[in-house]
VOPAGU-2260 file (C-alpha; in pm, 1 decimal, decimal comma):
REM VOPAGU-2260
SITE   aa  ch    i         X         Y         Z
SITE  MET   A    0    3541,2   -1116,4    -180,3
SITE  GLY   A    1    3441,9   -1000,8    -538,4
SITE  ALA   A    2    3174,0    -942,6    -767,4
SITE  SER   A    3    3049,7   -1214,5    -998,3
SITE  VAL   A    4    2978,4   -1019,4   -1335,5
SITE  PRO   A    5    2868,6   -1226,8   -1629,1
SITE  GLY   A    6    2948,2   -1127,2   -1981,0
SITE  LYS   A    7    2596,7   -1021,9   -2061,7
SITE  ILE   A    8    2462,4    -866,7   -1734,3
SITE  GLN   A    9    2093,9    -954,0   -1675,1
SITE  HIS   A   10    1808,4    -703,4   -1600,4
SITE  LEU   A   11    1579,9    -765,2   -1308,7
SITE  ASN   A   12    1228,5    -648,3   -1300,7
SITE  LEU   A   13    1167,0    -488,9    -949,6
SITE  ASP   A   14     801,6    -396,6   -1002,3
SITE  ASN   A   15     687,2    -689,8    -752,0
SITE  LEU   A   16     994,8    -714,3    -554,3
SITE  ALA   A   17     951,1    -767,8    -185,9
SITE  VAL   A   18    1250,6    -579,0     -30,6
SITE  ASN   A   19    1427,7    -775,0     258,7
SITE  PRO   A   20    1498,2    -498,0     496,0
SITE  ARG   A   21    1784,7    -680,3     703,4
SITE  LEU   A   22    1964,1    -773,5     377,9
SITE  ALA   A   23    1941,8    -452,1     221,1
SITE  ARG   A   24    2069,4    -254,5     538,6
SITE  ARG   A   25    2391,5    -453,0     511,2
SITE  LEU   A   26    2495,8    -177,9     270,8
SITE  THR   A   27    2491,7     187,0     450,7
SITE  PRO   A   28    2234,9     425,1     317,0
SITE  ALA   A   29    2509,6     656,5     196,9
SITE  LEU   A   30    2668,5     378,7     -25,6
SITE  ALA   A   31    2332,4     226,8    -154,0
SITE  CYS   A   32    2213,9     570,2    -268,5
SITE  ARG   A   33    2539,5     666,6    -407,4
SITE  TYR   A   34    2562,1     385,0    -636,9
SITE  HIS   A   35    2165,1     301,4    -664,9
SITE  ALA   A   36    2254,7     -44,4    -527,9
SITE  LEU   A   37    2035,4    -284,0    -339,5
SITE  PRO   A   38    2099,3    -621,6    -213,2
SITE  VAL   A   39    1788,0    -842,3    -302,7
SITE  ALA   A   40    1876,2   -1206,0    -234,1
SITE  GLU   A   41    2104,4   -1408,0     -34,5
SITE  ASP   A   42    2204,8   -1796,6    -127,8
SITE  GLY   A   43    2477,7   -1904,4     142,4
SITE  ASP   A   44    2787,9   -1662,1      80,9
SITE  LEU   A   45    2670,6   -1508,4    -235,3
SITE  ILE   A   46    2445,1   -1211,4    -245,6
SITE  THR   A   47    2245,5   -1070,4    -555,3
SITE  VAL   A   48    2270,2    -691,4    -578,4
SITE  VAL   A   49    2062,5    -485,9    -844,0
SITE  MET   A   50    2241,1    -187,1    -942,3
SITE  ALA   A   51    2173,2      97,9   -1200,8
SITE  ASN   A   52    2538,2      80,9   -1341,4
SITE  PRO   A   53    2667,6    -276,8   -1286,1
SITE  ASP   A   54    2979,9    -162,5   -1522,7
SITE  ASP   A   55    3104,6      57,8   -1260,5
SITE  ALA   A   56    3413,6    -125,2   -1123,5
SITE  ALA   A   57    3477,2     101,6    -847,1
SITE  ALA   A   58    3113,4      71,9    -734,7
SITE  LEU   A   59    3141,5    -311,4    -736,8
SITE  GLU   A   60    3432,9    -308,7    -546,7
SITE  ALA   A   61    3316,4     -80,6    -263,9
SITE  ILE   A   62    2982,1    -282,3    -243,6
SITE  SER   A   63    3143,9    -621,8    -236,1
SITE  ALA   A   64    3392,5    -495,8      61,2
SITE  ALA   A   65    3100,0    -342,8     269,9
SITE  LEU   A   66    2879,1    -656,8     237,2
SITE  GLY   A   67    3182,8    -882,9     301,1
SITE  ALA   A   68    3066,1   -1147,2      59,4
SITE  LYS   A   69    3073,1   -1241,8    -289,7
SITE  CYS   A   70    2812,9   -1064,3    -509,1
SITE  CYS   A   71    2619,8   -1148,2    -822,5
SITE  VAL   A   72    2522,0    -824,0    -985,3
SITE  VAL   A   73    2222,5    -747,7   -1207,8
SITE  ARG   A   74    2086,3    -447,6   -1376,9
SITE  GLY   A   75    1797,4    -236,0   -1241,6
SITE  ASP   A   76    1587,7      63,4   -1334,9
SITE  PRO   A   77    1731,0     354,1   -1139,5
SITE  ALA   A   78    1407,5     514,9   -1033,3
SITE  ALA   A   79    1291,2     169,7    -924,2
SITE  ILE   A   80    1582,4     111,7    -721,7
SITE  ASP   A   81    1558,8     456,4    -567,2
SITE  ALA   A   82    1203,3     402,0    -460,0
SITE  LEU   A   83    1281,4      72,6    -288,8
SITE  LEU   A   84    1589,4     254,5    -105,7
SITE  ALA   A   85    1338,8     500,9      22,5
SITE  GLU   A   86    1124,7     221,4     164,8
SITE  VAL   A   87    1422,2      82,1     336,7
SITE  TRP   A   88    1543,1     422,9     457,0
SITE  PRO   A   89    1246,2     661,8     466,7
SITE  GLU   A   90    1460,0     902,9     667,4
SITE  GLU   A   91    1702,6     926,9     374,8
SITE  ALA   A   92    1413,0     985,8     118,9
SITE  PRO   A   93    1442,8    1328,3     -53,5
SITE  ARG   A   94    1090,4    1386,6      22,9
SITE  SER   A   95     902,9    1308,4     337,1
SITE  LEU   A   96     528,2    1210,1     320,5
SITE  ARG   A   97     276,0    1510,2     363,6
SITE  LEU   A   98     -53,4    1478,9     553,8
SITE  LEU   A   99    -352,4    1710,8     501,3
SITE  VAL   A  100    -621,2    1709,9     786,1
SITE  CYS   A  101    -948,1    1858,9     692,5
SITE  THR   A  102   -1138,2    2015,2    1009,0
SITE  GLN   A  103   -1493,5    2136,1    1028,6
SITE  VAL   A  104   -1640,6    2351,5    1317,4
SITE  SER   A  105   -1728,5    2041,1    1526,8
SITE  PRO   A  106   -1672,6    1912,4    1890,7
SITE  MET   A  107   -1424,9    1678,1    1754,6
SITE  ALA   A  108   -1217,5    1908,4    1557,2
SITE  ASP   A  109    -937,6    1912,7    1810,6
SITE  GLU   A  110    -930,3    1515,0    1848,9
SITE  LEU   A  111    -903,3    1472,0    1460,0
SITE  ARG   A  112    -625,4    1719,5    1462,5
SITE  ASP   A  113    -444,0    1526,4    1741,6
SITE  TYR   A  114    -504,4    1195,8    1563,4
SITE  ALA   A  115    -381,4    1334,5    1221,2
SITE  GLN   A  116     -47,7    1446,3    1422,3
SITE  ALA   A  117      -9,6    1128,2    1570,9
SITE  ILE   A  118     -46,3     957,5    1227,8
SITE  GLY   A  119     200,5    1213,9    1117,7
SITE  ASN   A  120     470,6    1151,0    1396,3
SITE  LEU   A  121     437,2     772,2    1329,6
SITE  LEU   A  122     528,2     849,1     962,8
SITE  SER   A  123     785,7    1126,6    1007,8
SITE  ALA   A  124     544,9    1330,3     792,7
SITE  HIS   A  125     470,9    1685,7     785,1
SITE  VAL   A  126      90,0    1760,1     881,2
SITE  GLY   A  127     -97,9    2053,7     717,9
SITE  CYS   A  128    -435,4    2186,0     824,0
SITE  PHE   A  129    -729,2    2378,7     653,0
SITE  GLN   A  130   -1086,5    2462,6     764,0
SITE  ALA   A  131   -1335,7    2282,9     534,8
SITE  THR   A  132   -1698,8    2386,5     454,6
SITE  ASP   A  133   -2003,7    2177,2     472,9
SITE  ASP   A  134   -2036,7    2170,1     111,5
SITE  ALA   A  135   -1881,4    1863,2     -62,0
SITE  PHE   A  136   -1828,6    2035,5    -400,5
SITE  ALA   A  137   -1664,4    2328,4    -222,1
SITE  ILE   A  138   -1441,7    2090,1     -23,8
SITE  VAL   A  139   -1318,6    1922,8    -332,4
SITE  ASP   A  140   -1243,6    2248,0    -514,5
SITE  THR   A  141   -1053,4    2363,3    -199,9
SITE  LEU   A  142    -850,8    2034,4    -197,7
SITE  ASP   A  143    -783,2    2067,8    -548,5
SITE  LYS   A  144    -623,3    2394,7    -480,1
SITE  GLU   A  145    -448,8    2281,3    -142,5
SITE  ALA   A  146    -301,8    1934,7    -290,2
SITE  GLY   A  147    -212,5    2097,0    -599,9
SITE  TYR   A  148      25,0    2329,8    -422,3
SITE  VAL   A  149     176,9    2116,7    -178,1
SITE  GLY   A  150     121,3    1761,4    -308,0
SITE  HIS   A  151     -22,8    1568,8      -9,1
SITE  ASP   A  152      16,2    1191,9      12,9
SITE  LEU   A  153    -277,6    1172,6     243,9
SITE  VAL   A  154    -582,0    1360,2     330,0
SITE  VAL   A  155    -760,8    1303,9     671,0
SITE  PHE   A  156   -1141,5    1365,1     721,0
SITE  ALA   A  157   -1362,1    1327,6    1016,3
SITE  GLU   A  158   -1678,7    1279,1     821,1
SITE  SER   A  159   -1744,7     995,4     562,4
SITE  ASP   A  160   -2010,3    1196,1     365,4
SITE  GLN   A  161   -2074,8     950,0      64,3
SITE  LEU   A  162   -2107,4    1235,2    -204,8
SITE  LEU   A  163   -1766,0    1387,8     -89,4
SITE  VAL   A  164   -1580,5    1044,8     -96,6
SITE  GLU   A  165   -1729,2     977,6    -444,9
SITE  ARG   A  166   -1628,7    1320,2    -577,8
SITE  LEU   A  167   -1283,2    1257,5    -440,0
SITE  LEU   A  168   -1238,4     926,5    -582,6
SITE  SER   A  169   -1395,4    1012,2    -927,2
SITE  TYR   A  170   -1188,7    1084,0   -1231,6
SITE  PRO   A  171   -1219,4    1468,2   -1350,1
SITE  THR   A  172   -1497,9    1521,5   -1580,5
SITE  ASP   A  173   -1278,2    1741,4   -1802,2
SITE  GLY   A  174   -1029,0    1461,4   -1864,2
SITE  LYS   A  175    -727,7    1652,4   -1694,2
SITE  THR   A  176    -502,6    1504,5   -1429,3
SITE  SER   A  177    -598,9    1619,8   -1082,9
SITE  GLU   A  178    -358,0    1633,0    -799,1
SITE  ARG   A  179    -632,1    1487,3    -582,0
SITE  MET   A  180    -611,8    1177,8    -760,7
SITE  LEU   A  181    -276,5    1101,7    -625,4
SITE  SER   A  182    -383,2    1158,6    -267,8
SITE  SER   A  183    -506,8     853,4     -30,3
SITE  LEU   A  184    -785,3     930,2     203,5
SITE  LEU   A  185    -814,2     850,7     567,5
SITE  LEU   A  186   -1179,1     879,2     685,1
SITE  ALA   A  187   -1187,9     880,0    1064,4
SITE  ARG   A  188   -1521,6     938,3    1190,4
SITE  GLN   A  189   -1410,5     775,6    1537,8
SITE  PRO   A  190   -1034,5     818,2    1555,1
SITE  ARG   A  191    -873,1     511,8    1736,9
SITE  TRP   A  192    -508,3     536,6    1873,4
SITE  PRO   A  193    -266,5     381,0    1948,1
SITE  LEU   A  194    -279,0     134,8    1636,9
SITE  ARG   A  195    -281,0    -213,0    1763,2
SITE  LYS   A  196    -467,9    -419,0    1497,7
SITE  ILE   A  197    -520,1    -317,5    1112,8
SITE  LEU   A  198    -720,0    -503,1     864,2
SITE  LEU   A  199    -588,6    -500,8     522,4
SITE  VAL   A  200    -853,9    -618,7     247,1
SITE  ILE   A  201    -693,3    -740,2     -90,3
SITE  ARG   A  202    -857,0    -824,8    -405,5
SITE  GLY   A  203    -562,4    -997,9    -587,8
SITE  LYS   A  204    -491,2    -695,2    -819,4
SITE  GLU   A  205    -198,4    -477,9    -872,4
SITE  LEU   A  206    -399,1    -191,2    -722,2
SITE  ASP   A  207    -386,1    -376,7    -384,3
SITE  ASP   A  208      -5,1    -266,2    -368,4
SITE  SER   A  209    -105,9      93,6    -263,4
SITE  ALA   A  210    -292,5     -32,4      26,4
SITE  VAL   A  211     -11,3    -272,9     118,6
SITE  ASP   A  212     238,2      41,5     101,1
SITE  TRP   A  213      40,2     216,0     371,9
SITE  VAL   A  214      -7,0     -60,9     598,4
SITE  VAL   A  215     380,7    -130,7     604,9
SITE  ARG   A  216     449,4     216,7     654,7
SITE  LEU   A  217     194,1     229,6     969,2
SITE  ALA   A  218     247,4    -119,5    1118,0
SITE  GLY   A  219     620,2    -117,0    1108,8
SITE  PRO   A  220     679,1     162,9    1345,1
SITE  SER   A  221     367,4     128,9    1547,2
SITE  GLY   A  222     402,5    -235,4    1611,4
SITE  ALA   A  223      48,7    -310,3    1482,5
SITE  ALA   A  224     -65,3    -668,7    1389,9
SITE  VAL   A  225    -213,1    -692,4    1049,1
SITE  THR   A  226    -490,3    -922,3     921,9
SITE  VAL   A  227    -474,8    -975,7     552,1
SITE  LEU   A  228    -825,9   -1067,7     430,3
SITE  THR   A  229    -951,5   -1188,4      82,8
SITE  THR   A  230   -1244,0   -1356,6      -7,6
SITE  VAL   A  231   -1364,4   -1620,2    -300,3
SITE  LEU   A  232   -1713,4   -1657,5    -417,8
SITE  PRO   A  233   -1895,1   -1995,4    -347,6
SITE  ALA   A  234   -1940,7   -2192,4    -663,0
SITE  PRO   A  235   -2308,7   -2214,3    -780,1
SITE  ALA   A  236   -2527,0   -2466,5    -628,5
SITE  THR   A  237   -2579,1   -2638,2    -990,4
SITE  TYR   A  238   -2204,8   -2737,5    -972,0
SITE  SER   A  239   -2137,4   -3088,4    -848,2
SITE  ARG   A  240   -2002,2   -3133,1    -502,8
SITE  GLU   A  241   -1645,4   -3186,2    -624,8
SITE  ALA   A  242   -1662,3   -2864,8    -827,2
SITE  ARG   A  243   -1818,8   -2668,6    -555,6
SITE  SER   A  244   -1511,9   -2749,1    -317,9
SITE  GLN   A  245   -1310,2   -2439,5    -255,7
SITE  PRO   A  246    -926,3   -2451,4    -212,4
SITE  GLY   A  247    -819,3   -2360,5     125,8
SITE  LEU   A  248    -555,0   -2081,5     234,3
SITE  ASN   A  249    -245,8   -2320,7     191,3
SITE  ALA   A  250    -374,0   -2435,5    -140,5
SITE  LEU   A  251    -447,3   -2087,2    -259,5
SITE  LEU   A  252     -74,4   -1991,2    -161,3
SITE  THR   A  253      70,6   -2259,8    -390,9
SITE  THR   A  254    -135,0   -2151,7    -693,3
SITE  ASN   A  255     -44,1   -1920,3    -986,3
SITE  THR   A  256    -369,5   -1736,1    -980,6
SITE  ALA   A  257    -356,3   -1346,4    -951,0
SITE  LEU   A  258    -489,8   -1389,6    -604,5
SITE  GLY   A  259    -252,8   -1661,6    -483,0
SITE  GLN   A  260      39,7   -1462,7    -619,5
SITE  GLN   A  261     -87,6   -1144,0    -460,4
SITE  MET   A  262    -122,8   -1324,7    -118,9
SITE  ARG   A  263     223,6   -1473,0    -147,0
SITE  ARG   A  264     381,0   -1120,2    -228,3
SITE  VAL   A  265     206,2    -957,6      55,1
SITE  ALA   A  266     287,0   -1239,1     317,9
SITE  GLN   A  267     641,6   -1217,4     220,1
SITE  ARG   A  268     659,8    -831,3     241,8
SITE  LEU   A  269     514,9    -844,1     587,2
SITE  VAL   A  270     753,0   -1103,9     700,5
SITE  ASN   A  271    1055,0    -901,5     571,9
SITE  TRP   A  272     933,9    -616,3     772,1
SITE  GLU   A  273     887,0    -824,8    1083,2
SITE  ILE   A  274     518,7    -740,7    1091,0
SITE  GLU   A  275     282,3    -986,3    1293,8
SITE  SER   A  276      37,6   -1085,4    1036,8
SITE  THR   A  277    -252,1   -1332,4     994,4
SITE  LEU   A  278    -371,0   -1427,1     636,9
SITE  ARG   A  279    -740,9   -1502,9     613,7
SITE  LEU   A  280    -944,4   -1645,9     322,9
SITE  CYS   A  281   -1308,4   -1640,5     342,9
SITE  GLN   A  282   -1586,6   -1809,7     125,0
SITE  GLY   A  283   -1891,2   -1600,6      57,0
SITE  LEU   A  284   -1998,8   -1269,3    -111,8
SITE  PRO   A  285   -1712,3   -1004,1     -55,5
SITE  GLY   A  286   -1906,2    -740,8     121,0
SITE  GLN   A  287   -2094,6    -960,4     363,8
SITE  ARG   A  288   -1765,4   -1167,9     456,1
SITE  ILE   A  289   -1586,3    -828,4     512,9
SITE  ARG   A  290   -1852,6    -666,5     712,6
SITE  ARG   A  291   -1865,1    -973,0     945,7
SITE  GLU   A  292   -1477,5    -940,3     996,7
SITE  ILE   A  293   -1518,4    -580,5    1072,4
SITE  ALA   A  294   -1784,0    -643,3    1330,6
SITE  GLU   A  295   -1587,2    -914,5    1502,5
SITE  GLY   A  296   -1230,7    -794,5    1483,2
SITE  ASP   A  297   -1215,9    -470,3    1675,5
SITE  TYR   A  298    -971,4    -331,3    1429,0
SITE  ASP   A  299    -821,3      38,3    1483,2
SITE  LEU   A  300    -774,7      75,8    1105,3
SITE  ILE   A  301    -912,0     -79,5     807,3
SITE  ALA   A  302    -711,8     -45,2     460,3
SITE  VAL   A  303    -821,1    -102,8     114,9
SITE  ALA   A  304    -720,5      17,8    -225,3
SITE  ALA   A  305    -954,5     228,6    -425,2
SITE  GLU   A  306   -1072,1     186,5    -785,9
SITE  PRO   A  307   -1170,1     520,0    -912,1
SITE  ILE   A  308   -1545,0     578,8    -958,8
SITE  GLY   A  309   -1634,6     668,0   -1330,4
SITE  LEU   A  310   -1473,2     407,7   -1523,3
SITE  ASN   A  311   -1569,3     333,5   -1856,3
SITE  PRO   A  312   -1845,8      68,3   -1841,9
SITE  ARG   A  313   -1673,2    -158,0   -2108,7
SITE  THR   A  314   -1362,4    -182,8   -1871,8
SITE  LYS   A  315   -1577,2    -292,2   -1580,6
SITE  PRO   A  316   -1344,4    -552,9   -1375,6
SITE  GLN   A  317   -1432,2    -916,3   -1414,5
SITE  GLY   A  318   -1428,3   -1191,2   -1160,1
SITE  GLN   A  319   -1543,6   -1220,2    -804,2
SITE  TRP   A  320   -1544,1    -864,0    -764,0
SITE  SER   A  321   -1741,1    -758,7   -1066,8
SITE  HIS   A  322   -2079,0    -748,3    -920,3
SITE  GLN   A  323   -1955,5    -442,1    -722,8
SITE  LEU   A  324   -1925,3    -100,7    -916,8
SITE  PRO   A  325   -1576,3      47,0    -892,9
SITE  GLY   A  326   -1526,0     228,7    -577,5
SITE  GLU   A  327   -1834,5      61,1    -416,0
SITE  LEU   A  328   -1622,9    -137,2    -177,4
SITE  ALA   A  329   -1450,1     157,1     -22,3
SITE  LEU   A  330   -1781,3     350,5       0,8
SITE  SER   A  331   -1935,1      35,6     159,0
SITE  LEU   A  332   -1665,9      32,3     446,3
SITE  LEU   A  333   -1753,2     360,0     530,5
SITE  ARG   A  334   -2114,9     260,7     579,2
SITE  TRP   A  335   -2042,7     -54,3     762,3
SITE  SER   A  336   -1781,9      69,0    1008,3
SITE  ASN   A  337   -1699,4     354,8    1258,5
SITE  GLN   A  338   -1347,0     259,8    1241,0
SITE  PRO   A  339   -1095,7     466,2    1050,8
SITE  VAL   A  340   -1091,1     357,5     686,7
SITE  LEU   A  341    -778,7     429,6     469,5
SITE  ILE   A  342    -857,6     430,5      99,7
SITE  ALA   A  343    -537,3     394,0     -62,4
SITE  ARG   A  344    -459,0     545,0    -397,0
SITE  ARG   A  345    -188,2     468,6    -652,8
SITE  GLU   A  346     107,1     700,4    -610,2
SITE  ALA   A  347     247,9     891,7    -891,5
SITE  THR   A  348     487,7     731,5   -1133,4
């Protein structure tokens, strides 16, 4: 046994790394966390391990002995390694997730609290509660104070009032960072439990990762099946028949386009976590195709990443989604569906 350490140790960028839990768990959480070490690849009897400090000879010896294999060591950012380790062993994470359920005086208040608690139990998360008013502006002000005090990761509502959601997804007008910008939203007009089927809508952008994170957290322990849906626009009728032909899913997965790369990363991550999944590529206007999927799929939860409302028009995204205003897809999902919708926000970095 031993570690293969080249003269100049290479650095591994972990931004788009899909963790293999089976491989990662060949190290104990105590050993992995102590040395900020994560096994990331296996080739025969050689295991590649990313470490914060590959120059630590004692750490290399301990890791190699624990793995029972020869190691190729690369350097990685300590914070990025720790974030991935927390994903592999959430019970070892220094801070558990925090949920906040916002209830109003209504017949379904108790049902919403029970639903939020079930989600919290699934995530091993702490669940807090506060009584909301009927006024969207007052709710946002209260949320700013509540979320700023305890740092909630997910805020659960029963109603999907458009003004409220727009306020929650928008950038603060004073230009200051708001804690609510770091909270994902779960709008559950009609809570559905248990989770058996989840629809994950992706757009081939980095912001999709926040939605994938939540889906992995929820589908892993619940055993829910995940459908990953993306769409491509049809070519204009003025194009030739050959130019109008669209690549199928298999072809897309072999391309180096942003969408193809993202679909491969998502698929690999779900495979790594042993989550039953189906990839689906549809041709047509995104809104129409997603609406049809929701109507036919009988999903218990729909997850999508949010783009903040209030972006500078000069930075309006281009491509197949550019006809939709930032945040419009999430708002549309709330209008189309009675199923719970999780609008995922980027986590603090």
